[in-house]
VMD Tcl script that draws the C-alpha trace (Angstrom):
set ca {
  {-23.82 1.13 -1.63}
  {-21.76 0.42 1.59}
  {-17.98 0.89 1.45}
  {-15.91 -0.38 4.28}
  {-13.31 2.05 5.87}
  {-12.39 0.43 9.23}
  {-8.73 0.33 8.28}
  {-8.44 4.04 8.44}
  {-8.50 3.65 12.24}
  {-5.90 0.92 12.38}
  {-2.66 1.70 14.18}
  {-0.96 1.33 10.95}
  {-3.46 2.05 8.11}
  {-1.08 1.43 5.29}
  {-1.77 1.11 1.56}
  {-5.22 -0.48 1.94}
  {-6.54 2.56 3.61}
  {-4.77 4.93 1.19}
  {-6.26 2.91 -1.79}
  {-9.79 2.95 -0.28}
  {-9.74 6.68 0.48}
  {-8.36 7.76 -2.95}
  {-10.97 5.58 -4.85}
  {-13.85 7.04 -2.72}
  {-12.47 10.60 -3.38}
  {-12.06 9.95 -7.15}
  {-15.48 8.26 -7.51}
  {-17.58 11.51 -7.20}
  {-15.93 12.80 -10.26}
  {-15.51 9.66 -12.20}
  {-18.95 8.30 -11.49}
  {-21.29 10.87 -9.73}
  {-24.09 8.29 -10.06}
  {-22.49 6.04 -7.62}
  {-23.36 6.88 -4.03}
  {-20.96 5.40 -1.47}
  {-21.84 5.14 2.16}
  {-18.77 4.63 4.41}
  {-19.07 2.02 7.08}
  {-16.69 1.30 9.96}
  {-16.77 0.35 13.64}
  {-17.55 2.51 16.56}
  {-14.09 3.90 16.92}
  {-13.42 6.66 19.24}
  {-12.07 9.93 17.73}
  {-10.91 10.75 14.25}
  {-8.24 8.91 12.27}
  {-4.95 10.52 11.51}
  {-5.56 13.38 9.12}
  {-3.72 11.63 6.30}
  {-6.32 8.87 6.54}
  {-9.50 10.84 7.09}
  {-12.35 9.36 4.96}
  {-13.68 11.73 2.17}
  {-17.19 10.36 2.60}
  {-19.59 10.12 5.54}
  {-19.03 7.07 7.66}
  {-21.70 5.11 9.56}
  {-20.75 3.12 12.67}
  {-21.32 -0.53 13.47}
  {-21.69 -1.59 17.13}
  {-18.11 -3.05 17.28}
  {-14.67 -2.05 16.09}
  {-11.22 -3.35 15.48}
  {-10.35 -7.02 16.24}
  {-13.81 -7.49 17.91}
  {-15.53 -6.39 14.71}
  {-13.50 -8.62 12.40}
  {-14.14 -11.65 14.72}
  {-17.83 -11.09 14.98}
  {-18.05 -10.71 11.20}
  {-16.22 -13.75 10.48}
  {-17.64 -16.07 13.19}
  {-21.08 -14.88 13.62}
  {-21.90 -12.86 10.48}
  {-22.77 -9.87 12.62}
  {-23.20 -7.03 12.97}
  {-24.60 -6.61 9.51}
  {-23.69 -3.36 7.73}
  {-27.32 -2.63 7.04}
  {-27.74 -1.94 10.61}
  {-25.73 1.28 10.17}
  {-26.43 2.12 6.56}
  {-29.91 0.91 5.97}
  {-30.81 -1.03 2.93}
  {-28.17 -1.16 0.36}
  {-27.73 -2.56 -3.19}
  {-24.08 -3.78 -2.79}
  {-21.24 -3.97 -0.12}
  {-17.73 -3.27 -1.11}
  {-15.17 -4.59 1.28}
  {-12.17 -2.48 0.66}
  {-9.71 -4.97 2.36}
  {-9.61 -8.80 2.54}
  {-11.63 -8.95 5.73}
  {-15.28 -9.10 4.78}
  {-18.07 -7.39 6.71}
  {-21.31 -9.18 7.31}
  {-24.27 -8.42 5.12}
  {-27.18 -10.06 3.27}
  {-26.56 -8.11 0.10}
  {-24.28 -8.85 -2.79}
  {-20.62 -8.36 -1.97}
  {-17.50 -7.33 -3.79}
  {-14.16 -7.12 -2.18}
  {-10.68 -5.69 -2.93}
  {-7.72 -8.04 -2.33}
  {-4.32 -6.41 -2.56}
  {-2.10 -9.61 -1.96}
  {-2.02 -13.05 -0.47}
  {1.35 -12.64 1.07}
  {0.16 -14.37 4.20}
  {-0.07 -17.66 2.18}
  {3.31 -17.36 0.63}
  {5.28 -15.84 3.46}
  {3.24 -16.92 6.60}
  {6.38 -16.46 8.73}
  {6.21 -12.66 8.16}
  {2.73 -12.42 9.89}
  {1.50 -12.80 13.40}
  {-0.41 -16.01 14.22}
  {-3.59 -13.97 14.70}
  {-3.20 -12.12 11.47}
  {-2.67 -15.37 9.53}
  {-5.74 -16.84 11.02}
  {-7.87 -13.75 10.25}
  {-6.67 -13.49 6.70}
  {-7.12 -17.12 5.86}
  {-10.55 -17.30 7.26}
  {-11.39 -14.08 5.36}
  {-10.31 -15.47 2.03}
  {-12.41 -18.60 2.73}
  {-15.50 -16.44 3.30}
  {-14.83 -14.32 0.20}
  {-14.47 -17.61 -1.82}
  {-18.05 -18.42 -0.68}
  {-19.65 -15.02 -0.64}
  {-17.93 -12.40 -2.93}
  {-19.33 -11.95 -6.38}
  {-16.18 -10.50 -7.71}
  {-12.72 -9.78 -6.29}
  {-10.92 -6.63 -7.36}
  {-7.20 -7.33 -7.63}
  {-4.85 -4.53 -7.65}
  {-2.22 -6.35 -9.62}
  {-2.08 -9.13 -12.12}
  {0.21 -11.08 -9.86}
  {-2.35 -11.00 -7.09}
  {-5.10 -12.10 -9.57}
  {-2.90 -15.09 -10.50}
  {-2.54 -15.94 -6.79}
  {-6.35 -15.87 -6.44}
  {-6.72 -18.00 -9.33}
  {-4.47 -20.66 -7.71}
  {-6.39 -20.37 -4.44}
  {-9.57 -21.49 -6.26}
  {-11.37 -18.40 -7.54}
  {-12.59 -18.86 -11.06}
  {-11.41 -16.28 -13.66}
  {-14.94 -14.78 -14.05}
  {-14.90 -13.77 -10.37}
  {-11.72 -11.75 -10.70}
  {-11.08 -8.28 -12.11}
  {-7.80 -6.52 -12.52}
  {-8.29 -3.00 -11.04}
  {-4.73 -1.31 -10.69}
  {-4.26 1.47 -8.35}
  {-3.19 5.09 -9.16}
  {-1.18 8.04 -7.90}
  {-1.97 11.65 -7.36}
  {-0.10 14.55 -9.12}
  {2.81 15.68 -6.77}
  {2.29 18.66 -4.63}
  {5.16 21.17 -4.92}
  {6.11 22.48 -1.31}
  {7.39 26.07 -1.36}
  {9.37 25.58 1.88}
  {11.24 22.43 0.94}
  {14.57 23.75 2.55}
  {12.81 24.25 5.85}
  {11.30 20.92 5.94}
  {14.54 19.05 5.31}
  {16.21 21.20 7.82}
  {13.53 20.43 10.46}
  {13.94 16.71 9.77}
  {17.75 16.89 10.07}
  {18.62 16.18 6.54}
  {21.38 17.77 4.37}
  {23.13 16.58 1.26}
  {22.13 13.53 -0.81}
  {20.22 10.61 0.46}
  {18.42 7.50 -0.63}
  {14.77 7.02 0.39}
  {12.60 4.11 1.50}
  {8.91 4.63 2.40}
  {6.66 1.94 3.77}
  {5.74 0.03 6.84}
  {8.59 -1.56 8.81}
  {8.03 -5.31 8.74}
  {10.06 -8.38 7.73}
  {8.78 -8.73 4.11}
  {9.76 -5.23 3.24}
  {13.31 -6.66 3.08}
  {15.07 -3.65 4.80}
  {17.84 -5.92 6.25}
  {19.11 -6.82 2.78}
  {18.90 -3.16 1.54}
  {21.00 -1.94 4.54}
  {23.36 -4.71 4.04}
  {23.62 -3.84 0.29}
  {24.32 -0.23 1.18}
  {26.94 -1.25 3.71}
  {28.91 -3.01 0.85}
  {28.91 0.28 -1.14}
  {30.48 2.15 1.74}
  {30.71 5.88 1.54}
  {30.11 5.76 -2.22}
  {26.27 5.49 -1.46}
  {24.30 8.27 0.17}
  {22.67 7.92 3.53}
  {19.42 5.94 3.65}
  {16.44 7.64 5.02}
  {13.57 5.45 6.23}
  {10.01 6.64 6.45}
  {7.21 4.61 7.77}
  {5.46 3.26 10.97}
  {6.68 0.12 12.68}
  {4.32 -2.65 11.65}
  {4.20 -6.33 12.78}
  {7.41 -7.77 14.21}
  {8.74 -4.44 15.71}
  {11.63 -4.40 13.24}
  {14.35 -2.04 14.24}
  {16.98 -0.79 12.01}
  {19.75 -0.89 14.55}
  {19.19 -4.70 14.78}
  {19.62 -5.29 11.05}
  {22.77 -3.26 10.35}
  {26.02 -5.36 10.33}
  {28.16 -2.38 11.31}
  {26.54 -1.01 14.37}
  {28.97 1.99 14.55}
  {27.46 3.22 11.26}
  {23.90 2.91 12.19}
  {23.36 6.53 13.14}
  {25.26 8.03 10.17}
  {24.25 5.66 7.39}
  {20.68 5.07 8.20}
  {18.07 7.60 9.48}
  {14.67 6.48 10.60}
  {12.08 9.26 10.60}
  {9.03 7.14 11.38}
  {5.63 8.45 10.14}
  {5.72 11.87 8.51}
  {2.84 14.14 7.23}
  {1.92 13.94 3.62}
  {3.30 17.54 2.90}
  {6.74 16.43 4.38}
  {6.64 13.19 2.42}
  {6.31 15.07 -0.83}
  {9.55 17.02 0.08}
  {11.36 13.87 0.93}
  {10.39 12.25 -2.35}
  {11.37 15.16 -4.47}
  {14.81 15.71 -3.03}
  {15.87 11.97 -2.87}
  {18.71 10.89 -5.12}
  {16.87 7.44 -5.55}
  {14.03 5.50 -4.12}
  {14.80 1.96 -2.91}
  {12.06 -0.53 -2.64}
  {13.42 -4.16 -2.78}
  {10.28 -5.72 -1.13}
  {9.86 -9.48 -1.04}
  {6.35 -9.44 -2.07}
  {3.76 -6.57 -2.54}
  {0.09 -6.50 -3.56}
  {0.87 -3.38 -5.66}
  {3.54 -1.02 -4.45}
  {2.05 2.45 -4.21}
  {5.39 4.00 -3.16}
  {6.90 3.09 -6.44}
  {4.43 5.42 -8.37}
  {4.64 8.02 -5.66}
  {8.44 8.26 -6.12}
  {8.17 8.33 -9.98}
  {5.51 11.12 -9.81}
  {8.09 13.21 -7.94}
  {10.76 12.65 -10.48}
  {12.94 10.14 -8.43}
  {14.63 7.15 -10.03}
  {13.43 3.99 -8.56}
  {15.05 0.58 -7.60}
  {12.52 -2.23 -6.93}
  {12.12 -5.99 -7.00}
  {12.16 -8.21 -10.07}
  {8.99 -10.32 -10.48}
  {5.59 -10.14 -8.82}
  {3.62 -6.87 -8.70}
  {6.59 -4.51 -8.12}
  {7.95 -5.16 -11.62}
  {4.40 -4.80 -13.05}
  {3.82 -1.42 -11.37}
  {7.30 -0.31 -12.54}
  {6.27 -0.71 -16.02}
  {9.80 -0.68 -17.49}
  {10.70 2.63 -15.82}
  {12.84 1.33 -12.88}
  {15.96 -0.64 -12.14}
  {14.93 -4.06 -11.18}
  {16.96 -6.30 -8.78}
  {16.95 -9.73 -7.28}
  {15.47 -8.87 -3.82}
  {17.11 -11.97 -2.31}
  {20.64 -10.99 -3.47}
  {22.42 -8.29 -1.62}
  {25.01 -7.73 -4.48}
  {22.15 -7.22 -6.86}
  {20.48 -4.69 -4.60}
  {23.69 -2.80 -4.32}
  {24.34 -2.80 -7.97}
  {20.88 -1.65 -8.72}
  {21.27 1.32 -6.41}
  {24.50 2.25 -8.15}
  {22.83 1.89 -11.64}
  {19.80 4.11 -10.62}
  {22.24 6.77 -9.47}
  {24.17 6.58 -12.68}
  {21.03 6.71 -14.87}
  {19.13 9.34 -12.95}
  {18.12 11.64 -15.84}
  {16.84 8.67 -17.99}
  {14.97 7.09 -15.14}
  {13.25 10.28 -14.07}
  {11.77 10.88 -17.46}
  {10.59 7.22 -17.73}
  {9.18 7.22 -14.22}
  {7.13 10.54 -14.80}
  {5.72 9.07 -17.91}
  {4.69 5.85 -16.03}
  {3.23 7.76 -13.26}
  {1.04 9.80 -15.58}
  {-0.38 6.75 -16.88}
  {-1.79 5.55 -13.54}
  {-4.57 7.65 -12.06}
  {-7.02 7.10 -9.26}
  {-9.83 8.37 -11.69}
  {-9.13 5.30 -13.73}
  {-9.23 3.11 -10.66}
  {-12.53 4.62 -9.75}
  {-13.95 4.01 -13.31}
  {-12.88 0.34 -13.19}
  {-14.29 -0.08 -9.73}
  {-17.68 1.35 -10.76}
  {-17.70 -0.93 -13.79}
  {-17.44 -3.89 -11.43}
  {-20.29 -2.49 -9.41}
  {-22.33 -2.32 -12.63}
  {-21.41 -5.86 -13.65}
  {-22.50 -7.37 -10.38}
  {-25.76 -5.30 -10.13}
  {-26.72 -6.39 -13.61}
}
mol new
graphics top color blue
foreach p $ca { graphics top sphere $p radius 0.5 }
foreach p [lrange $ca 0 end-1] q [lrange $ca 1 end] { graphics top cylinder $p $q radius 0.2 }
display resetview
């Protein structure tokens, strides 16, 4: 069956690419009878090593925005032109490819409906049209959280066309040269960590404001992630510009091996996002033994599973209090977090994904 992987070549592949890659990687062990054929556009070169597909990828005639627009407007090019005859098409992001066969799709969130101001005009248009196509074409939507499933119900999907398929996390890789990595990245002493794309809905402005209220009692904030839509800059969201360079350190994108070191050595992981489809970094932090502070409500509370400090993401004082609590409850939260992460595996995600394939093909 065909399995879309175009997002691996995006400028910011993000969690949708990570999820698609990990499910494909886990599928061979979970269900060796399921044969996935990757499909993407005619992108030049290979994606970043962290987003390299684990399966062979066949190319369509277009790529990027042109591929998405042609798929939505003209229902072309069909994936069968690249893959040959297939039993099923799995669109691993909300944007559907064109095909004559049965389709399932993974939808991580409908944030563009709830917070349209946090997306570009073009992004809003593409996502809304994509969801309309899925409402007509998709046999089943795989929703990574119950929160997203509920949003899809409210949009008009019937319950029998929705399946809750939560994501997972890999076992942490212990780096032998942690001290060297930290030194190379210019880090010493305690620090708080944020990992994710820099964009308005990630709520970094309130996180920084919360840490400013704590003053020197809070460790430095280290921010890891590529700049997404909106070109959010940290020096534009801190109230005290003189403290920007000393209180907030932006590392940009880092390699997976370095990221493991950053997680493992953080005093706490701070993720007060306004809305997430799932929140993979929450599980990643927990798997590395880091106490987590995240948002109350929506999928972040769901993913945390009682193993994190929950805060009101719209309240600076609540975020500040949550960070202090996480630092004070470190040992307890580390144990709870490791247990929660162990419950969430990519193997389980692959098994549930294959079960949806079985249901559709029956």
